[in-house]
mmCIF entry with sequence, helices, sheets and N, C-alpha, C, O atoms, coordinates in Angstrom:
data_MODEL
# 
_entry.id   MODEL 
# 
_entity.id                         1 
_entity.type                       polymer 
_entity.pdbx_number_of_molecules   1 
# 
_entity_poly.entity_id                      1 
_entity_poly.type                           'polypeptide(L)' 
_entity_poly.nstd_linkage                   no 
_entity_poly.nstd_monomer                   no 
_entity_poly.pdbx_seq_one_letter_code       AIETVIAAKNRDKNEIINETSDLLYHLFVMLAEQDIELNEVVENLAKRHKPKS 
_entity_poly.pdbx_seq_one_letter_code_can   AIETVIAAKNRDKNEIINETSDLLYHLFVMLAEQDIELNEVVENLAKRHKPKS 
_entity_poly.pdbx_strand_id                 A 
# 
loop_
_entity_poly_seq.entity_id 
_entity_poly_seq.num 
_entity_poly_seq.mon_id 
_entity_poly_seq.hetero 
1 1  ALA n 
1 2  ILE n 
1 3  GLU n 
1 4  THR n 
1 5  VAL n 
1 6  ILE n 
1 7  ALA n 
1 8  ALA n 
1 9  LYS n 
1 10 ASN n 
1 11 ARG n 
1 12 ASP n 
1 13 LYS n 
1 14 ASN n 
1 15 GLU n 
1 16 ILE n 
1 17 ILE n 
1 18 ASN n 
1 19 GLU n 
1 20 THR n 
1 21 SER n 
1 22 ASP n 
1 23 LEU n 
1 24 LEU n 
1 25 TYR n 
1 26 HIS n 
1 27 LEU n 
1 28 PHE n 
1 29 VAL n 
1 30 MET n 
1 31 LEU n 
1 32 ALA n 
1 33 GLU n 
1 34 GLN n 
1 35 ASP n 
1 36 ILE n 
1 37 GLU n 
1 38 LEU n 
1 39 ASN n 
1 40 GLU n 
1 41 VAL n 
1 42 VAL n 
1 43 GLU n 
1 44 ASN n 
1 45 LEU n 
1 46 ALA n 
1 47 LYS n 
1 48 ARG n 
1 49 HIS n 
1 50 LYS n 
1 51 PRO n 
1 52 LYS n 
1 53 SER n 
# 
_struct_asym.id          A 
_struct_asym.entity_id   1 
# 
loop_
_struct_conf.conf_type_id 
_struct_conf.id 
_struct_conf.pdbx_PDB_helix_id 
_struct_conf.beg_label_comp_id 
_struct_conf.beg_label_asym_id 
_struct_conf.beg_label_seq_id 
_struct_conf.pdbx_beg_PDB_ins_code 
_struct_conf.end_label_comp_id 
_struct_conf.end_label_asym_id 
_struct_conf.end_label_seq_id 
_struct_conf.pdbx_end_PDB_ins_code 
_struct_conf.beg_auth_comp_id 
_struct_conf.beg_auth_asym_id 
_struct_conf.beg_auth_seq_id 
_struct_conf.end_auth_comp_id 
_struct_conf.end_auth_asym_id 
_struct_conf.end_auth_seq_id 
_struct_conf.pdbx_PDB_helix_class 
_struct_conf.details 
_struct_conf.pdbx_PDB_helix_length 
HELX_P HELX_P1 AA1 ILE A 2  ? LYS A 9  ? ILE A 2  LYS A 9  1 ? 8  
HELX_P HELX_P2 AA2 LYS A 13 ? GLU A 33 ? LYS A 13 GLU A 33 1 ? 21 
HELX_P HELX_P3 AA3 LEU A 38 ? ARG A 48 ? LEU A 38 ARG A 48 1 ? 11 
# 
_struct_conf_type.id          HELX_P 
_struct_conf_type.criteria    ? 
_struct_conf_type.reference   ? 
# 
loop_
_atom_site.group_PDB 
_atom_site.id 
_atom_site.type_symbol 
_atom_site.label_atom_id 
_atom_site.label_alt_id 
_atom_site.label_comp_id 
_atom_site.label_asym_id 
_atom_site.label_entity_id 
_atom_site.label_seq_id 
_atom_site.pdbx_PDB_ins_code 
_atom_site.Cartn_x 
_atom_site.Cartn_y 
_atom_site.Cartn_z 
_atom_site.occupancy 
_atom_site.B_iso_or_equiv 
_atom_site.pdbx_formal_charge 
_atom_site.auth_seq_id 
_atom_site.auth_comp_id 
_atom_site.auth_asym_id 
_atom_site.auth_atom_id 
_atom_site.pdbx_PDB_model_num 
ATOM 1   N N  . ALA A 1 1  ? -65.545 -71.936 -32.482 1.00 0.00 ? 1  ALA A N  1 
ATOM 2   C CA . ALA A 1 1  ? -66.472 -72.359 -31.447 1.00 0.00 ? 1  ALA A CA 1 
ATOM 3   C C  . ALA A 1 1  ? -66.921 -73.798 -31.666 1.00 0.00 ? 1  ALA A C  1 
ATOM 4   O O  . ALA A 1 1  ? -67.140 -74.539 -30.708 1.00 0.00 ? 1  ALA A O  1 
ATOM 5   N N  . ILE A 1 2  ? -67.054 -74.187 -32.919 1.00 0.00 ? 2  ILE A N  1 
ATOM 6   C CA . ILE A 1 2  ? -67.528 -75.547 -33.192 1.00 0.00 ? 2  ILE A CA 1 
ATOM 7   C C  . ILE A 1 2  ? -66.554 -76.597 -32.676 1.00 0.00 ? 2  ILE A C  1 
ATOM 8   O O  . ILE A 1 2  ? -66.968 -77.668 -32.230 1.00 0.00 ? 2  ILE A O  1 
ATOM 9   N N  . GLU A 1 3  ? -65.253 -76.289 -32.735 1.00 0.00 ? 3  GLU A N  1 
ATOM 10  C CA . GLU A 1 3  ? -64.263 -77.240 -32.233 1.00 0.00 ? 3  GLU A CA 1 
ATOM 11  C C  . GLU A 1 3  ? -64.426 -77.449 -30.728 1.00 0.00 ? 3  GLU A C  1 
ATOM 12  O O  . GLU A 1 3  ? -64.213 -78.550 -30.222 1.00 0.00 ? 3  GLU A O  1 
ATOM 13  N N  . THR A 1 4  ? -64.806 -76.386 -30.019 1.00 0.00 ? 4  THR A N  1 
ATOM 14  C CA . THR A 1 4  ? -65.032 -76.485 -28.577 1.00 0.00 ? 4  THR A CA 1 
ATOM 15  C C  . THR A 1 4  ? -66.224 -77.389 -28.294 1.00 0.00 ? 4  THR A C  1 
ATOM 16  O O  . THR A 1 4  ? -66.184 -78.212 -27.380 1.00 0.00 ? 4  THR A O  1 
ATOM 17  N N  . VAL A 1 5  ? -67.272 -77.234 -29.073 1.00 0.00 ? 5  VAL A N  1 
ATOM 18  C CA . VAL A 1 5  ? -68.465 -78.067 -28.908 1.00 0.00 ? 5  VAL A CA 1 
ATOM 19  C C  . VAL A 1 5  ? -68.137 -79.529 -29.194 1.00 0.00 ? 5  VAL A C  1 
ATOM 20  O O  . VAL A 1 5  ? -68.572 -80.418 -28.462 1.00 0.00 ? 5  VAL A O  1 
ATOM 21  N N  . ILE A 1 6  ? -67.384 -79.777 -30.241 1.00 0.00 ? 6  ILE A N  1 
ATOM 22  C CA . ILE A 1 6  ? -67.006 -81.152 -30.588 1.00 0.00 ? 6  ILE A CA 1 
ATOM 23  C C  . ILE A 1 6  ? -66.168 -81.767 -29.473 1.00 0.00 ? 6  ILE A C  1 
ATOM 24  O O  . ILE A 1 6  ? -66.383 -82.919 -29.095 1.00 0.00 ? 6  ILE A O  1 
ATOM 25  N N  . ALA A 1 7  ? -65.214 -81.005 -28.946 1.00 0.00 ? 7  ALA A N  1 
ATOM 26  C CA . ALA A 1 7  ? -64.379 -81.507 -27.849 1.00 0.00 ? 7  ALA A CA 1 
ATOM 27  C C  . ALA A 1 7  ? -65.235 -81.842 -26.629 1.00 0.00 ? 7  ALA A C  1 
ATOM 28  O O  . ALA A 1 7  ? -65.005 -82.852 -25.963 1.00 0.00 ? 7  ALA A O  1 
ATOM 29  N N  . ALA A 1 8  ? -66.218 -80.998 -26.340 1.00 0.00 ? 8  ALA A N  1 
ATOM 30  C CA . ALA A 1 8  ? -67.106 -81.257 -25.207 1.00 0.00 ? 8  ALA A CA 1 
ATOM 31  C C  . ALA A 1 8  ? -67.949 -82.502 -25.452 1.00 0.00 ? 8  ALA A C  1 
ATOM 32  O O  . ALA A 1 8  ? -68.135 -83.320 -24.551 1.00 0.00 ? 8  ALA A O  1 
ATOM 33  N N  . LYS A 1 9  ? -68.456 -82.641 -26.668 1.00 0.00 ? 9  LYS A N  1 
ATOM 34  C CA . LYS A 1 9  ? -69.247 -83.822 -27.021 1.00 0.00 ? 9  LYS A CA 1 
ATOM 35  C C  . LYS A 1 9  ? -68.427 -85.088 -26.849 1.00 0.00 ? 9  LYS A C  1 
ATOM 36  O O  . LYS A 1 9  ? -68.939 -86.118 -26.412 1.00 0.00 ? 9  LYS A O  1 
ATOM 37  N N  . ASN A 1 10 ? -67.147 -85.004 -27.197 1.00 0.00 ? 10 ASN A N  1 
ATOM 38  C CA . ASN A 1 10 ? -66.257 -86.163 -27.080 1.00 0.00 ? 10 ASN A CA 1 
ATOM 39  C C  . ASN A 1 10 ? -65.704 -86.356 -25.672 1.00 0.00 ? 10 ASN A C  1 
ATOM 40  O O  . ASN A 1 10 ? -64.986 -87.320 -25.408 1.00 0.00 ? 10 ASN A O  1 
ATOM 41  N N  . ARG A 1 11 ? -66.036 -85.449 -24.782 1.00 0.00 ? 11 ARG A N  1 
ATOM 42  C CA . ARG A 1 11 ? -65.586 -85.511 -23.390 1.00 0.00 ? 11 ARG A CA 1 
ATOM 43  C C  . ARG A 1 11 ? -64.063 -85.626 -23.276 1.00 0.00 ? 11 ARG A C  1 
ATOM 44  O O  . ARG A 1 11 ? -63.533 -86.379 -22.458 1.00 0.00 ? 11 ARG A O  1 
ATOM 45  N N  . ASP A 1 12 ? -63.380 -84.854 -24.126 1.00 0.00 ? 12 ASP A N  1 
ATOM 46  C CA . ASP A 1 12 ? -61.918 -84.847 -24.151 1.00 0.00 ? 12 ASP A CA 1 
ATOM 47  C C  . ASP A 1 12 ? -61.434 -83.601 -23.416 1.00 0.00 ? 12 ASP A C  1 
ATOM 48  O O  . ASP A 1 12 ? -61.354 -82.516 -23.991 1.00 0.00 ? 12 ASP A O  1 
ATOM 49  N N  . LYS A 1 13 ? -61.113 -83.777 -22.129 1.00 0.00 ? 13 LYS A N  1 
ATOM 50  C CA . LYS A 1 13 ? -60.778 -82.641 -21.274 1.00 0.00 ? 13 LYS A CA 1 
ATOM 51  C C  . LYS A 1 13 ? -59.637 -81.799 -21.837 1.00 0.00 ? 13 LYS A C  1 
ATOM 52  O O  . LYS A 1 13 ? -59.749 -80.575 -21.890 1.00 0.00 ? 13 LYS A O  1 
ATOM 53  N N  . ASN A 1 14 ? -58.557 -82.425 -22.254 1.00 0.00 ? 14 ASN A N  1 
ATOM 54  C CA . ASN A 1 14 ? -57.421 -81.665 -22.782 1.00 0.00 ? 14 ASN A CA 1 
ATOM 55  C C  . ASN A 1 14 ? -57.802 -80.886 -24.032 1.00 0.00 ? 14 ASN A C  1 
ATOM 56  O O  . ASN A 1 14 ? -57.386 -79.741 -24.207 1.00 0.00 ? 14 ASN A O  1 
ATOM 57  N N  . GLU A 1 15 ? -58.586 -81.499 -24.892 1.00 0.00 ? 15 GLU A N  1 
ATOM 58  C CA . GLU A 1 15 ? -59.005 -80.813 -26.113 1.00 0.00 ? 15 GLU A CA 1 
ATOM 59  C C  . GLU A 1 15 ? -59.989 -79.682 -25.796 1.00 0.00 ? 15 GLU A C  1 
ATOM 60  O O  . GLU A 1 15 ? -59.971 -78.641 -26.452 1.00 0.00 ? 15 GLU A O  1 
ATOM 61  N N  . ILE A 1 16 ? -60.842 -79.886 -24.796 1.00 0.00 ? 16 ILE A N  1 
ATOM 62  C CA . ILE A 1 16 ? -61.748 -78.810 -24.365 1.00 0.00 ? 16 ILE A CA 1 
ATOM 63  C C  . ILE A 1 16 ? -60.928 -77.612 -23.893 1.00 0.00 ? 16 ILE A C  1 
ATOM 64  O O  . ILE A 1 16 ? -61.231 -76.471 -24.243 1.00 0.00 ? 16 ILE A O  1 
ATOM 65  N N  . ILE A 1 17 ? -59.899 -77.870 -23.106 1.00 0.00 ? 17 ILE A N  1 
ATOM 66  C CA . ILE A 1 17 ? -59.032 -76.792 -22.613 1.00 0.00 ? 17 ILE A CA 1 
ATOM 67  C C  . ILE A 1 17 ? -58.352 -76.090 -23.778 1.00 0.00 ? 17 ILE A C  1 
ATOM 68  O O  . ILE A 1 17 ? -58.333 -74.861 -23.834 1.00 0.00 ? 17 ILE A O  1 
ATOM 69  N N  . ASN A 1 18 ? -57.792 -76.856 -24.707 1.00 0.00 ? 18 ASN A N  1 
ATOM 70  C CA . ASN A 1 18 ? -57.119 -76.262 -25.866 1.00 0.00 ? 18 ASN A CA 1 
ATOM 71  C C  . ASN A 1 18 ? -58.069 -75.427 -26.714 1.00 0.00 ? 18 ASN A C  1 
ATOM 72  O O  . ASN A 1 18 ? -57.754 -74.292 -27.070 1.00 0.00 ? 18 ASN A O  1 
ATOM 73  N N  . GLU A 1 19 ? -59.216 -75.983 -27.034 1.00 0.00 ? 19 GLU A N  1 
ATOM 74  C CA . GLU A 1 19 ? -60.161 -75.280 -27.902 1.00 0.00 ? 19 GLU A CA 1 
ATOM 75  C C  . GLU A 1 19 ? -60.781 -74.071 -27.206 1.00 0.00 ? 19 GLU A C  1 
ATOM 76  O O  . GLU A 1 19 ? -61.032 -73.048 -27.844 1.00 0.00 ? 19 GLU A O  1 
ATOM 77  N N  . THR A 1 20 ? -61.028 -74.184 -25.904 1.00 0.00 ? 20 THR A N  1 
ATOM 78  C CA . THR A 1 20 ? -61.552 -73.049 -25.155 1.00 0.00 ? 20 THR A CA 1 
ATOM 79  C C  . THR A 1 20 ? -60.522 -71.929 -25.099 1.00 0.00 ? 20 THR A C  1 
ATOM 80  O O  . THR A 1 20 ? -60.872 -70.752 -25.186 1.00 0.00 ? 20 THR A O  1 
ATOM 81  N N  . SER A 1 21 ? -59.259 -72.293 -24.955 1.00 0.00 ? 21 SER A N  1 
ATOM 82  C CA . SER A 1 21 ? -58.185 -71.288 -24.977 1.00 0.00 ? 21 SER A CA 1 
ATOM 83  C C  . SER A 1 21 ? -58.179 -70.545 -26.301 1.00 0.00 ? 21 SER A C  1 
ATOM 84  O O  . SER A 1 21 ? -58.086 -69.317 -26.329 1.00 0.00 ? 21 SER A O  1 
ATOM 85  N N  . ASP A 1 22 ? -58.279 -71.279 -27.394 1.00 0.00 ? 22 ASP A N  1 
ATOM 86  C CA . ASP A 1 22 ? -58.333 -70.644 -28.718 1.00 0.00 ? 22 ASP A CA 1 
ATOM 87  C C  . ASP A 1 22 ? -59.543 -69.721 -28.835 1.00 0.00 ? 22 ASP A C  1 
ATOM 88  O O  . ASP A 1 22 ? -59.431 -68.591 -29.309 1.00 0.00 ? 22 ASP A O  1 
ATOM 89  N N  . LEU A 1 23 ? -60.686 -70.211 -28.402 1.00 0.00 ? 23 LEU A N  1 
ATOM 90  C CA . LEU A 1 23 ? -61.921 -69.429 -28.499 1.00 0.00 ? 23 LEU A CA 1 
ATOM 91  C C  . LEU A 1 23 ? -61.817 -68.138 -27.695 1.00 0.00 ? 23 LEU A C  1 
ATOM 92  O O  . LEU A 1 23 ? -62.164 -67.066 -28.189 1.00 0.00 ? 23 LEU A O  1 
ATOM 93  N N  . LEU A 1 24 ? -61.340 -68.241 -26.457 1.00 0.00 ? 24 LEU A N  1 
ATOM 94  C CA . LEU A 1 24 ? -61.201 -67.048 -25.625 1.00 0.00 ? 24 LEU A CA 1 
ATOM 95  C C  . LEU A 1 24 ? -60.215 -66.059 -26.232 1.00 0.00 ? 24 LEU A C  1 
ATOM 96  O O  . LEU A 1 24 ? -60.464 -64.854 -26.229 1.00 0.00 ? 24 LEU A O  1 
ATOM 97  N N  . TYR A 1 25 ? -59.108 -66.558 -26.747 1.00 0.00 ? 25 TYR A N  1 
ATOM 98  C CA . TYR A 1 25 ? -58.123 -65.683 -27.380 1.00 0.00 ? 25 TYR A CA 1 
ATOM 99  C C  . TYR A 1 25 ? -58.774 -64.876 -28.505 1.00 0.00 ? 25 TYR A C  1 
ATOM 100 O O  . TYR A 1 25 ? -58.627 -63.656 -28.573 1.00 0.00 ? 25 TYR A O  1 
ATOM 101 N N  . HIS A 1 26 ? -59.485 -65.565 -29.371 1.00 0.00 ? 26 HIS A N  1 
ATOM 102 C CA . HIS A 1 26 ? -60.103 -64.883 -30.509 1.00 0.00 ? 26 HIS A CA 1 
ATOM 103 C C  . HIS A 1 26 ? -61.215 -63.929 -30.065 1.00 0.00 ? 26 HIS A C  1 
ATOM 104 O O  . HIS A 1 26 ? -61.404 -62.876 -30.675 1.00 0.00 ? 26 HIS A O  1 
ATOM 105 N N  . LEU A 1 27 ? -61.941 -64.284 -29.022 1.00 0.00 ? 27 LEU A N  1 
ATOM 106 C CA . LEU A 1 27 ? -62.954 -63.370 -28.489 1.00 0.00 ? 27 LEU A CA 1 
ATOM 107 C C  . LEU A 1 27 ? -62.302 -62.105 -27.932 1.00 0.00 ? 27 LEU A C  1 
ATOM 108 O O  . LEU A 1 27 ? -62.790 -60.999 -28.163 1.00 0.00 ? 27 LEU A O  1 
ATOM 109 N N  . PHE A 1 28 ? -61.199 -62.269 -27.196 1.00 0.00 ? 28 PHE A N  1 
ATOM 110 C CA . PHE A 1 28 ? -60.507 -61.104 -26.637 1.00 0.00 ? 28 PHE A CA 1 
ATOM 111 C C  . PHE A 1 28 ? -59.953 -60.208 -27.739 1.00 0.00 ? 28 PHE A C  1 
ATOM 112 O O  . PHE A 1 28 ? -60.017 -58.983 -27.632 1.00 0.00 ? 28 PHE A O  1 
ATOM 113 N N  . VAL A 1 29 ? -59.412 -60.804 -28.793 1.00 0.00 ? 29 VAL A N  1 
ATOM 114 C CA . VAL A 1 29 ? -58.912 -60.018 -29.923 1.00 0.00 ? 29 VAL A CA 1 
ATOM 115 C C  . VAL A 1 29 ? -60.058 -59.245 -30.571 1.00 0.00 ? 29 VAL A C  1 
ATOM 116 O O  . VAL A 1 29 ? -59.920 -58.059 -30.869 1.00 0.00 ? 29 VAL A O  1 
ATOM 117 N N  . MET A 1 30 ? -61.186 -59.913 -30.787 1.00 0.00 ? 30 MET A N  1 
ATOM 118 C CA . MET A 1 30 ? -62.337 -59.258 -31.399 1.00 0.00 ? 30 MET A CA 1 
ATOM 119 C C  . MET A 1 30 ? -62.834 -58.102 -30.538 1.00 0.00 ? 30 MET A C  1 
ATOM 120 O O  . MET A 1 30 ? -63.125 -57.023 -31.054 1.00 0.00 ? 30 MET A O  1 
ATOM 121 N N  . LEU A 1 31 ? -62.931 -58.324 -29.224 1.00 0.00 ? 31 LEU A N  1 
ATOM 122 C CA . LEU A 1 31 ? -63.378 -57.257 -28.331 1.00 0.00 ? 31 LEU A CA 1 
ATOM 123 C C  . LEU A 1 31 ? -62.433 -56.060 -28.399 1.00 0.00 ? 31 LEU A C  1 
ATOM 124 O O  . LEU A 1 31 ? -62.881 -54.914 -28.445 1.00 0.00 ? 31 LEU A O  1 
ATOM 125 N N  . ALA A 1 32 ? -61.146 -56.321 -28.406 1.00 0.00 ? 32 ALA A N  1 
ATOM 126 C CA . ALA A 1 32 ? -60.159 -55.236 -28.490 1.00 0.00 ? 32 ALA A CA 1 
ATOM 127 C C  . ALA A 1 32 ? -60.304 -54.481 -29.807 1.00 0.00 ? 32 ALA A C  1 
ATOM 128 O O  . ALA A 1 32 ? -60.258 -53.251 -29.826 1.00 0.00 ? 32 ALA A O  1 
ATOM 129 N N  . GLU A 1 33 ? -60.476 -55.202 -30.896 1.00 0.00 ? 33 GLU A N  1 
ATOM 130 C CA . GLU A 1 33 ? -60.636 -54.571 -32.214 1.00 0.00 ? 33 GLU A CA 1 
ATOM 131 C C  . GLU A 1 33 ? -61.881 -53.690 -32.273 1.00 0.00 ? 33 GLU A C  1 
ATOM 132 O O  . GLU A 1 33 ? -61.896 -52.670 -32.962 1.00 0.00 ? 33 GLU A O  1 
ATOM 133 N N  . GLN A 1 34 ? -62.914 -54.085 -31.552 1.00 0.00 ? 34 GLN A N  1 
ATOM 134 C CA . GLN A 1 34 ? -64.175 -53.343 -31.560 1.00 0.00 ? 34 GLN A CA 1 
ATOM 135 C C  . GLN A 1 34 ? -64.246 -52.316 -30.429 1.00 0.00 ? 34 GLN A C  1 
ATOM 136 O O  . GLN A 1 34 ? -65.271 -51.662 -30.238 1.00 0.00 ? 34 GLN A O  1 
ATOM 137 N N  . ASP A 1 35 ? -63.139 -52.178 -29.677 1.00 0.00 ? 35 ASP A N  1 
ATOM 138 C CA . ASP A 1 35 ? -63.061 -51.243 -28.555 1.00 0.00 ? 35 ASP A CA 1 
ATOM 139 C C  . ASP A 1 35 ? -64.158 -51.514 -27.526 1.00 0.00 ? 35 ASP A C  1 
ATOM 140 O O  . ASP A 1 35 ? -64.827 -50.596 -27.051 1.00 0.00 ? 35 ASP A O  1 
ATOM 141 N N  . ILE A 1 36 ? -64.326 -52.792 -27.195 1.00 0.00 ? 36 ILE A N  1 
ATOM 142 C CA . ILE A 1 36 ? -65.299 -53.218 -26.192 1.00 0.00 ? 36 ILE A CA 1 
ATOM 143 C C  . ILE A 1 36 ? -64.517 -53.765 -25.008 1.00 0.00 ? 36 ILE A C  1 
ATOM 144 O O  . ILE A 1 36 ? -63.674 -54.650 -25.155 1.00 0.00 ? 36 ILE A O  1 
ATOM 145 N N  . GLU A 1 37 ? -64.813 -53.218 -23.823 1.00 0.00 ? 37 GLU A N  1 
ATOM 146 C CA . GLU A 1 37 ? -64.154 -53.672 -22.600 1.00 0.00 ? 37 GLU A CA 1 
ATOM 147 C C  . GLU A 1 37 ? -64.820 -54.962 -22.109 1.00 0.00 ? 37 GLU A C  1 
ATOM 148 O O  . GLU A 1 37 ? -66.028 -55.146 -22.260 1.00 0.00 ? 37 GLU A O  1 
ATOM 149 N N  . LEU A 1 38 ? -64.021 -55.840 -21.526 1.00 0.00 ? 38 LEU A N  1 
ATOM 150 C CA . LEU A 1 38 ? -64.553 -57.095 -20.997 1.00 0.00 ? 38 LEU A CA 1 
ATOM 151 C C  . LEU A 1 38 ? -65.624 -56.829 -19.943 1.00 0.00 ? 38 LEU A C  1 
ATOM 152 O O  . LEU A 1 38 ? -66.608 -57.564 -19.855 1.00 0.00 ? 38 LEU A O  1 
ATOM 153 N N  . ASN A 1 39 ? -65.434 -55.775 -19.139 1.00 0.00 ? 39 ASN A N  1 
ATOM 154 C CA . ASN A 1 39 ? -66.433 -55.487 -18.108 1.00 0.00 ? 39 ASN A CA 1 
ATOM 155 C C  . ASN A 1 39 ? -67.798 -55.143 -18.708 1.00 0.00 ? 39 ASN A C  1 
ATOM 156 O O  . ASN A 1 39 ? -68.820 -55.346 -18.052 1.00 0.00 ? 39 ASN A O  1 
ATOM 157 N N  . GLU A 1 40 ? -67.836 -54.625 -19.945 1.00 0.00 ? 40 GLU A N  1 
ATOM 158 C CA . GLU A 1 40 ? -69.117 -54.363 -20.605 1.00 0.00 ? 40 GLU A CA 1 
ATOM 159 C C  . GLU A 1 40 ? -69.855 -55.674 -20.859 1.00 0.00 ? 40 GLU A C  1 
ATOM 160 O O  . GLU A 1 40 ? -71.075 -55.748 -20.708 1.00 0.00 ? 40 GLU A O  1 
ATOM 161 N N  . VAL A 1 41 ? -69.123 -56.687 -21.238 1.00 0.00 ? 41 VAL A N  1 
ATOM 162 C CA . VAL A 1 41 ? -69.713 -58.005 -21.485 1.00 0.00 ? 41 VAL A CA 1 
ATOM 163 C C  . VAL A 1 41 ? -70.180 -58.615 -20.164 1.00 0.00 ? 41 VAL A C  1 
ATOM 164 O O  . VAL A 1 41 ? -71.274 -59.175 -20.086 1.00 0.00 ? 41 VAL A O  1 
ATOM 165 N N  . VAL A 1 42 ? -69.353 -58.505 -19.135 1.00 0.00 ? 42 VAL A N  1 
ATOM 166 C CA . VAL A 1 42 ? -69.702 -59.055 -17.819 1.00 0.00 ? 42 VAL A CA 1 
ATOM 167 C C  . VAL A 1 42 ? -70.954 -58.370 -17.269 1.00 0.00 ? 42 VAL A C  1 
ATOM 168 O O  . VAL A 1 42 ? -71.848 -59.031 -16.742 1.00 0.00 ? 42 VAL A O  1 
ATOM 169 N N  . GLU A 1 43 ? -71.012 -57.050 -17.393 1.00 0.00 ? 43 GLU A N  1 
ATOM 170 C CA . GLU A 1 43 ? -72.202 -56.320 -16.935 1.00 0.00 ? 43 GLU A CA 1 
ATOM 171 C C  . GLU A 1 43 ? -73.447 -56.746 -17.710 1.00 0.00 ? 43 GLU A C  1 
ATOM 172 O O  . GLU A 1 43 ? -74.526 -56.875 -17.131 1.00 0.00 ? 43 GLU A O  1 
ATOM 173 N N  . ASN A 1 44 ? -73.303 -56.962 -19.003 1.00 0.00 ? 44 ASN A N  1 
ATOM 174 C CA . ASN A 1 44 ? -74.428 -57.412 -19.819 1.00 0.00 ? 44 ASN A CA 1 
ATOM 175 C C  . ASN A 1 44 ? -74.898 -58.797 -19.374 1.00 0.00 ? 44 ASN A C  1 
ATOM 176 O O  . ASN A 1 44 ? -76.099 -59.053 -19.287 1.00 0.00 ? 44 ASN A O  1 
ATOM 177 N N  . LEU A 1 45 ? -73.959 -59.673 -19.099 1.00 0.00 ? 45 LEU A N  1 
ATOM 178 C CA . LEU A 1 45 ? -74.325 -61.004 -18.604 1.00 0.00 ? 45 LEU A CA 1 
ATOM 179 C C  . LEU A 1 45 ? -75.070 -60.906 -17.279 1.00 0.00 ? 45 LEU A C  1 
ATOM 180 O O  . LEU A 1 45 ? -76.071 -61.593 -17.070 1.00 0.00 ? 45 LEU A O  1 
ATOM 181 N N  . ALA A 1 46 ? -74.583 -60.057 -16.391 1.00 0.00 ? 46 ALA A N  1 
ATOM 182 C CA . ALA A 1 46 ? -75.237 -59.894 -15.089 1.00 0.00 ? 46 ALA A CA 1 
ATOM 183 C C  . ALA A 1 46 ? -76.674 -59.414 -15.258 1.00 0.00 ? 46 ALA A C  1 
ATOM 184 O O  . ALA A 1 46 ? -77.579 -59.902 -14.581 1.00 0.00 ? 46 ALA A O  1 
ATOM 185 N N  . LYS A 1 47 ? -76.884 -58.458 -16.161 1.00 0.00 ? 47 LYS A N  1 
ATOM 186 C CA . LYS A 1 47 ? -78.241 -57.950 -16.414 1.00 0.00 ? 47 LYS A CA 1 
ATOM 187 C C  . LYS A 1 47 ? -79.137 -59.032 -17.001 1.00 0.00 ? 47 LYS A C  1 
ATOM 188 O O  . LYS A 1 47 ? -80.291 -59.182 -16.601 1.00 0.00 ? 47 LYS A O  1 
ATOM 189 N N  . ARG A 1 48 ? -78.596 -59.779 -17.951 1.00 0.00 ? 48 ARG A N  1 
ATOM 190 C CA . ARG A 1 48 ? -79.401 -60.784 -18.651 1.00 0.00 ? 48 ARG A CA 1 
ATOM 191 C C  . ARG A 1 48 ? -79.768 -61.963 -17.768 1.00 0.00 ? 48 ARG A C  1 
ATOM 192 O O  . ARG A 1 48 ? -80.771 -62.636 -18.007 1.00 0.00 ? 48 ARG A O  1 
ATOM 193 N N  . HIS A 1 49 ? -78.956 -62.217 -16.745 1.00 0.00 ? 49 HIS A N  1 
ATOM 194 C CA . HIS A 1 49 ? -79.197 -63.386 -15.896 1.00 0.00 ? 49 HIS A CA 1 
ATOM 195 C C  . HIS A 1 49 ? -79.598 -62.991 -14.481 1.00 0.00 ? 49 HIS A C  1 
ATOM 196 O O  . HIS A 1 49 ? -79.474 -63.773 -13.538 1.00 0.00 ? 49 HIS A O  1 
ATOM 197 N N  . LYS A 1 50 ? -80.078 -61.767 -14.360 1.00 0.00 ? 50 LYS A N  1 
ATOM 198 C CA . LYS A 1 50 ? -80.549 -61.272 -13.072 1.00 0.00 ? 50 LYS A CA 1 
ATOM 199 C C  . LYS A 1 50 ? -81.840 -62.001 -12.720 1.00 0.00 ? 50 LYS A C  1 
ATOM 200 O O  . LYS A 1 50 ? -82.729 -62.135 -13.561 1.00 0.00 ? 50 LYS A O  1 
ATOM 201 N N  . PRO A 1 51 ? -81.946 -62.476 -11.472 1.00 0.00 ? 51 PRO A N  1 
ATOM 202 C CA . PRO A 1 51 ? -83.190 -63.160 -11.082 1.00 0.00 ? 51 PRO A CA 1 
ATOM 203 C C  . PRO A 1 51 ? -84.394 -62.229 -11.216 1.00 0.00 ? 51 PRO A C  1 
ATOM 204 O O  . PRO A 1 51 ? -84.325 -61.048 -10.876 1.00 0.00 ? 51 PRO A O  1 
ATOM 205 N N  . LYS A 1 52 ? -85.469 -62.772 -11.704 1.00 0.00 ? 52 LYS A N  1 
ATOM 206 C CA . LYS A 1 52 ? -86.712 -62.003 -11.842 1.00 0.00 ? 52 LYS A CA 1 
ATOM 207 C C  . LYS A 1 52 ? -87.347 -61.873 -10.461 1.00 0.00 ? 52 LYS A C  1 
ATOM 208 O O  . LYS A 1 52 ? -87.353 -62.819 -9.673  1.00 0.00 ? 52 LYS A O  1 
ATOM 209 N N  . SER A 1 53 ? -87.879 -60.686 -10.184 1.00 0.00 ? 53 SER A N  1 
ATOM 210 C CA . SER A 1 53 ? -88.521 -60.505 -8.872  1.00 0.00 ? 53 SER A CA 1 
ATOM 211 C C  . SER A 1 53 ? -90.010 -60.362 -9.003  1.00 0.00 ? 53 SER A C  1 
ATOM 212 O O  . SER A 1 53 ? -90.705 -60.202 -7.999  1.00 0.00 ? 53 SER A O  1 
# 
C-alpha cells in the first residue's frame, strides 16, 4: 500500500496504475484466503458511508 501512496504523491499515473494493480491483487488474494466475498466489503462500505438522516 505504501508504494501506491508514494506513486500518488509523485503524481506518476503509470506507477499509480501499476501499484494499485498490485494492491488490488493482494487484497483479492487475502479476501479469498479468508473466505470473504467482495460483496461483503462493498455492503460494508455502503453502510459506513450511508448519508446520515
